[in-house]
Each structure stands twice: as C-alpha cells, then as structure tokens.
C-alpha positions as CSV (number, residue, x, y, z in Angstrom):
1,M,-3.8,-25.8,-10.1
2,T,-1.2,-27.3,-8.5
3,T,-1.1,-29.7,-5.5
4,S,0.6,-27.2,-3.3
5,T,-1.1,-24.1,-4.6
6,L,-4.6,-25.8,-3.6
7,R,-3.5,-27.1,0.0
8,I,-2.2,-23.2,0.7
9,S,-5.7,-22.0,-0.3
10,L,-7.3,-24.4,1.9
11,L,-5.4,-23.4,4.7
12,K,-6.2,-19.9,4.0
13,E,-9.5,-21.1,4.4
14,L,-9.1,-23.1,7.4
15,I,-7.5,-20.5,9.4
16,A,-10.1,-17.8,8.0
17,L,-13.0,-20.1,9.9
18,E,-11.1,-20.8,12.7
19,E,-10.9,-16.7,13.2
20,E,-14.4,-16.9,12.8
21,R,-15.6,-19.3,14.9
22,A,-13.2,-17.6,18.1
23,K,-14.9,-14.3,17.4
24,V,-18.5,-16.4,17.9
25,N,-17.1,-17.9,20.8
26,D,-16.6,-14.4,22.1
27,K,-19.6,-13.3,21.7
28,I,-21.2,-16.1,23.5
29,V,-19.4,-15.4,26.4
30,A,-20.5,-11.8,25.9
31,L,-24.1,-12.7,26.1
32,Q,-23.7,-15.3,29.6
33,D,-21.5,-12.8,31.1
34,K,-24.7,-10.6,30.6
35,L,-27.1,-13.0,31.1
36,Q,-25.7,-13.4,34.4
37,S,-25.6,-10.1,35.6
38,N,-29.1,-9.5,35.2
39,T,-29.8,-12.4,37.3
40,D,-28.7,-9.9,40.2
41,V,-30.7,-7.0,39.4
42,T,-33.1,-5.6,42.1
43,P,-37.0,-6.4,42.3
44,R,-37.2,-2.3,42.0
45,A,-34.8,-1.9,39.6
46,A,-36.6,-4.5,37.6
47,R,-40.4,-2.8,38.3
48,S,-39.4,0.7,37.5
49,N,-37.8,-0.9,34.1
50,G,-41.5,-2.4,33.5
51,K,-43.5,0.8,33.9
52,G,-41.2,2.3,31.1
53,G,-38.2,3.3,33.0
54,R,-34.2,2.7,31.6
55,A,-33.1,-0.8,32.2
56,P,-30.0,-0.7,35.4
57,A,-26.9,-0.1,34.0
58,L,-25.1,-3.3,34.6
59,R,-21.4,-1.6,32.9
60,K,-20.4,1.3,33.6
61,K,-20.5,3.2,30.5
62,G,-17.6,2.9,27.8
63,E,-16.4,-0.2,29.8
64,R,-15.2,-2.8,28.0
65,K,-15.5,-6.7,28.6
66,G,-12.0,-8.2,29.6
67,S,-9.7,-9.4,27.2
68,L,-9.1,-12.9,26.7
69,R,-5.4,-12.7,28.3
70,D,-7.4,-10.2,31.2
71,Q,-10.0,-13.0,31.9
72,I,-7.1,-15.8,32.2
73,L,-5.0,-13.6,34.5
74,A,-8.1,-13.6,36.9
75,A,-8.7,-17.2,36.2
76,T,-5.4,-18.4,37.4
77,H,-4.9,-15.9,40.1
78,A,-8.2,-17.3,41.5
79,A,-7.1,-20.5,41.4
80,G,-4.4,-20.2,44.3
81,E,-1.3,-21.9,44.1
82,K,-2.4,-24.9,42.7
83,G,-2.8,-23.3,39.2
84,I,-5.5,-24.1,36.4
85,T,-5.0,-26.4,33.3
86,I,-5.9,-25.4,30.1
87,Q,-8.6,-28.0,29.8
88,E,-9.8,-26.5,33.0
89,L,-9.7,-23.1,31.7
90,A,-11.2,-23.7,28.6
91,T,-14.1,-25.3,30.0
92,L,-14.5,-22.2,32.6
93,L,-14.5,-19.3,30.1
94,E,-16.5,-21.6,27.7
95,K,-13.9,-21.3,24.8
96,K,-12.4,-24.3,22.4
97,S,-9.4,-26.0,24.3
98,A,-7.4,-25.8,21.5
99,N,-7.9,-22.0,21.2
100,I,-6.7,-21.8,24.9
101,H,-3.6,-23.8,24.0
102,S,-3.0,-21.6,20.9
103,W,-3.0,-18.6,23.1
104,F,-0.4,-19.9,25.6
105,S,1.4,-21.4,22.9
106,A,1.9,-17.9,21.8
107,N,2.1,-16.0,24.8
108,A,2.5,-17.8,28.3
109,R,6.6,-17.2,28.2
110,K,5.9,-13.7,27.9
111,L,4.5,-12.9,30.9
112,K,5.7,-12.6,33.9
113,E,2.5,-13.5,35.6
114,L,2.2,-16.9,34.5
115,K,4.2,-19.7,35.5
116,K,4.2,-23.2,34.5
117,I,3.7,-25.8,37.3
118,G,3.1,-28.9,35.3
119,E,1.6,-30.5,32.8
120,A,-0.6,-28.0,30.4
121,R,-1.1,-26.5,34.5
122,Y,-0.2,-22.9,35.2
123,A,-0.2,-20.3,38.0
124,H,-0.7,-16.9,39.1
125,T,3.2,-15.6,40.0
126,D,1.3,-13.4,42.8
127,A,-0.4,-16.8,44.0
128,L,2.3,-18.8,44.5
129,G,3.8,-15.9,46.5
130,S,7.9,-16.2,47.8
131,K,8.1,-19.7,45.8
132,T,8.8,-17.5,42.6
133,K,9.3,-14.1,43.9
134,T,12.3,-12.3,46.0
135,P,10.8,-10.1,48.2
136,A,11.7,-6.3,47.6
137,A,13.3,-4.2,50.5
138,P,10.5,-1.9,52.2
139,R,10.2,1.7,50.8
140,K,9.0,4.4,53.4
141,A,6.0,6.3,52.1
142,R,5.9,9.7,50.5
143,G,3.8,12.1,51.3
144,K,1.2,9.3,52.9
145,K,-1.6,11.1,55.1
146,A,-2.1,9.6,58.6
147,G,-5.5,7.2,58.5
148,A,-5.3,7.0,54.4
149,K,-7.5,3.8,53.7
150,A,-5.9,1.3,51.8
151,A,-6.8,0.8,48.2
152,P,-9.7,-1.6,47.3
153,L,-8.9,-4.7,46.1
154,A,-10.0,-4.1,42.9
155,D,-7.6,-1.2,42.4
156,R,-4.4,-3.6,43.5
157,P,-3.0,-7.0,43.7
158,A,-4.7,-9.0,45.9
159,K,-2.7,-10.5,49.1
160,R,-2.1,-14.2,49.4
161,G,-5.4,-15.6,50.8
162,E,-6.7,-11.7,51.3
163,L,-9.5,-11.8,48.7
164,K,-10.9,-15.5,50.3
165,S,-10.5,-13.7,53.9
166,A,-12.6,-11.4,52.7
167,I,-15.3,-13.2,51.2
168,L,-15.5,-15.7,54.2
169,A,-16.1,-12.7,56.5
170,E,-19.4,-11.2,54.7
171,L,-20.4,-14.5,54.4
172,R,-20.5,-15.1,58.0
173,K,-22.0,-11.7,58.5
174,A,-25.3,-12.8,56.0
175,G,-26.0,-15.7,57.6
176,E,-28.7,-17.8,56.3
177,A,-29.5,-15.7,54.0
178,G,-26.6,-15.5,51.8
179,V,-24.9,-13.2,49.8
180,T,-24.8,-12.5,46.0
181,I,-21.7,-11.9,43.9
182,K,-22.8,-8.7,43.1
183,E,-23.0,-8.2,46.6
184,L,-20.1,-9.3,47.3
185,S,-18.2,-6.6,44.9
186,G,-19.5,-3.7,46.4
187,R,-18.8,-4.7,50.4
188,T,-15.1,-5.7,49.3
189,G,-14.4,-3.8,46.4
190,S,-13.4,-6.6,43.9
191,R,-14.3,-7.3,40.6
192,Y,-17.6,-8.9,39.6
193,K,-16.0,-11.6,37.4
194,N,-13.3,-12.0,39.6
195,L,-15.2,-13.0,42.4
196,Y,-17.3,-15.3,40.2
197,I,-13.7,-17.2,39.2
198,W,-13.2,-17.6,42.6
199,F,-16.6,-19.4,43.5
200,V,-16.2,-21.4,40.8
201,T,-12.3,-22.7,41.4
202,T,-11.6,-22.3,44.9
203,G,-14.9,-21.8,46.5
204,K,-16.1,-25.4,45.3
205,R,-13.3,-26.7,48.0
206,I,-14.1,-24.5,50.7
207,E,-16.1,-27.0,52.9
208,G,-19.7,-25.4,53.8
209,L,-20.1,-23.4,51.3
210,E,-23.3,-23.5,48.9
211,K,-25.1,-21.8,46.9
212,V,-28.7,-20.9,47.6
213,G,-29.8,-18.8,44.6
214,P,-28.7,-17.4,41.2
215,A,-25.0,-16.0,42.4
216,R,-26.0,-16.3,45.7
217,Y,-24.1,-18.2,48.3
218,R,-23.9,-18.9,52.2
219,L,-21.7,-20.5,54.1
220,N,-23.0,-23.0,57.0
221,E,-20.0,-24.2,59.6
222,A,-19.8,-26.7,62.3
223,A,-21.0,-25.3,65.7
C-alpha cells in the first residue's frame, strides 16, 4: 500500500468516526431535552402514571426534534441584536465547537436569516430589525374578519422585543410563586425550546430575574 493510499484510507476512517460522534451528540441532546421536559410533569399526571396509567405525552404524536439548523436559528433569534458566538452556541446546544464551525462554514452564507456581525459572532436578521432590512410597503388585508385574533408567537416571527414583553408580563402576573417555561409556552403561544433558549441567553441580562426551581423563574422588581 502506497503512502498516498494509506493517507486516504485514514482520512475516510476519521470522517466516518466524526459522523458517528455527531450522531451520538444528537442523541445526548435529545435525551437531555426529554429529561428537562419531565421536570414539568404535574403531580396529578405523575400519580396517574404511578397507578398504571400512561405517562403524559410530552410531545405531540409524530412531532420530531428540531434539526440543528432550527436550533441555531432559534438561538440566534433569542440572543437579540447582540448576537451569539459559535462557542456560546456550542455550549448552549451541547455540541462540539468544531461541528458548529463546520455547519456555519457550509450553511451560513446560504441562509438569509443569519448575518455575521463580528468575529465568529452571528445574529438573526429579524432581531436586527431595520439595520438589515428595508421595510416593505404595507398591504391591505383581504378577507380579514373584524376582531380576528393575531396568530400566536409560535406560528409567526416575533417582532423585536415582543417575546421579551410577553414573558415579563406573565412573570409579573405570577408574582413570588413564579412560572415554569412550560406554563409560559401555553400562555404566550411560544415554543418551549425558544423560551428555554431565551432564558439562558437574553434572560440572564434581565435584572431581578431568577430561577427558583426546575425550569421555573420569577421576577423581583424594585419597588
């Protein structure tokens, strides 16, 4: 076997091992998401499960875990206009920084939702607002019924600051008892993962916001 053939063989083996490691990392993230969701199961559901009943469904039937692309877009959107670094993304998503670097090298330029704003730092164009987009002329709504409700945040892109305002409003209502991410998801219509990412990124910069239990937060504002 020539030196060139040996190098090619070793390279193929390394690529196969790297792909296998990426699959294992994805499985670990899926298990951690499931464990996180289990902490929000109500006592009544837990008791019924102990009596031989079925465990409560944590996801809708047929619903699949989001792809790496969806997770990255959700994280950059939640980080706001300051954006988030590749290293921070790797820590947040519990993946190897090399894998995140590779993903950005292959995909970042193809996605209009992502904009590089610094050294290995990216932001979501929706979070940057008018800095990267030219506002389109308003259109007249066709067939819109009077009094129609706005779509929940989960079904449409959140406007700048909209998610933050909705979360803080619910935290103020909850008082000292606080509120869980799962309860916030139901009240605001936002996806659980988007809210979770918001709390571990933007939420850390909110004065008075503190964690008081598993996925439970409260807001202590100065009088």
